[in-house]
Steps between C-alpha positions, in 0.01 A plus 500: 500500500615848423674698777512872564847508354358373167243779479754758594752376230236499244385860580859632533577349161250747344660814650565737205218382283311786340147511364418636155525869409289673240354843434738661752387280785553161661202294392467211749561247221717230655578131490342382825123520427505264206709250700260456795190293402188699593670838495552539122227767515712720719745596220551879465370563856675553833707182555664511838271215642532304174878512532471340843271233367744432216795476731321246725390291202849512330655386823258217551318665789171587326285337766662716770395832345169643353485506126367855450571832342331671802697624806168501699426140405851398595457657841166321559639172375765493774277657769217246449760219559624653824844574341519877497732692736610852582861373509722415197609153414747355243316419173175665624275702279508856627176698459510877462240776546279610785214293356727209400441559131783723368806290418683175586825315479710218647707546821868381455643648823419702806660659807364697795423808281472406135380234253672413177261381223478409141208677337348513146341804341701748700792741439774683676360849462198456728251592229167324459615369157678174554731365232663178612626264768723653766664420839352739742579595865225649707438615858322215688288745699395720208123542490504377145600149621172319586630158587629157377349189360689198627511208250499156670854396399597138573804603696300748705485886484780718631324792660551809719157442655554437883155352530604209273818423703506134590190412290519210256581599151673826603858609584533824680799727398524873570722536188506274206575479123439267215745404215650791313534321169397697194399378165511580128348846534714604796713807449296628216391804710870615492526762237302794375162528325508667160220588251557389145519777247402501139756328281672317793570125495582277797840435345578864484381561853712215627808624312467856638466360853808289459317168548420206283158452335474172694555682834238764406246232404571304829364783710209577275294173498200688364677534166399201298648601165827704511417637150178654608499801733295816485561868590375553850582140614687505829790254550762445768866557396733295713820646654802532265683172458208286615484151359193286438437254793625157466230271379405254774383163374190397693504160669219254575482223757436150367347409834259793487407442133427129561297588813293752304451254215345256751303739708374780286263290268288420813490856626250628257555747206782738577600317829869545560778338702822663380393759239830679466681179393209381289474818297855450361400151384168614351677781316742242344209270405322799342817579298507138383144544372374238751298726737246775433572836667170483692629204700832674595369589841751355743280186555643168388141393422370241257576706186862555613526133584396410145730756349795362701417149397518612138836663579623167643397325180687762296811495724528121508691510832429361841202300600148451351308804365273536805515879534696480826836672429821299547846641532613425147197635319481808719863586457474463124194738504694746717811488278281598207307774673727664748455348845704268718372205697588429860458137624 
């Protein structure tokens, strides 16, 4: 089962991501809404709560958090389960606003006076127009901080709430922090924002800044086609000499994949066991033309089982084509589609 550290690493890995920009404004178009089943409708709307739901789902902790685009709904979800506190906790969902409906994020550290969080749809300027995912530090006792939803992590919840000291499922610590690992978007906030002028190209902008085009694209994930930019678009220019981040090859666990292949078909449509691992396999099966995109949902359900069985027939390695991944067929799939396999 996912731990608080998994949720924190997932959220931290998005630091630096920026939403779309058009017509002189950030437009709330981002990659999280389409990736959370049931929240596709929330595209182009405020997405702080959607980001939390996405982080939980991506980390394999979807059942521990509400699936919602509403801060108010998130607050009520935890409160109705008796898991809401006025004190911070590691991996908790912080709720902001006097009426518990303004903003939200994930707590990654706290001390006696402050909380450190990862938040989507925010910024560094303090304006109401959020533009991306940031690491934030706030005063714990600010009136803007309403409280904290406490996910029921298997290892227990590390919390500053003295009322929970000694209670099952909780570990009291006055000061605590989660992992500080960052991911593929980390560091993209380092640099300056510039507005594209008529006649400019990304290559020319990169050259004038003394950085490579690859480094420029690495900090602007919203740019899908480097040959298509428009006057008025806003991009981030990294510091001079910046290099693109080293590509990290994702890894999947054979043990987790096999467990998902056995359990997920009986969990109902969309039921997941280890969605983060399964998505890599499903993406590869889709690329092989064996799995329709609508079934690439992180659930190793019956359609994914059938697709994998067909991959086993095609690969001609390992055991019988039963749809249960073996080490040989999974490693071959990973070698073709960019992931490694851990035993």
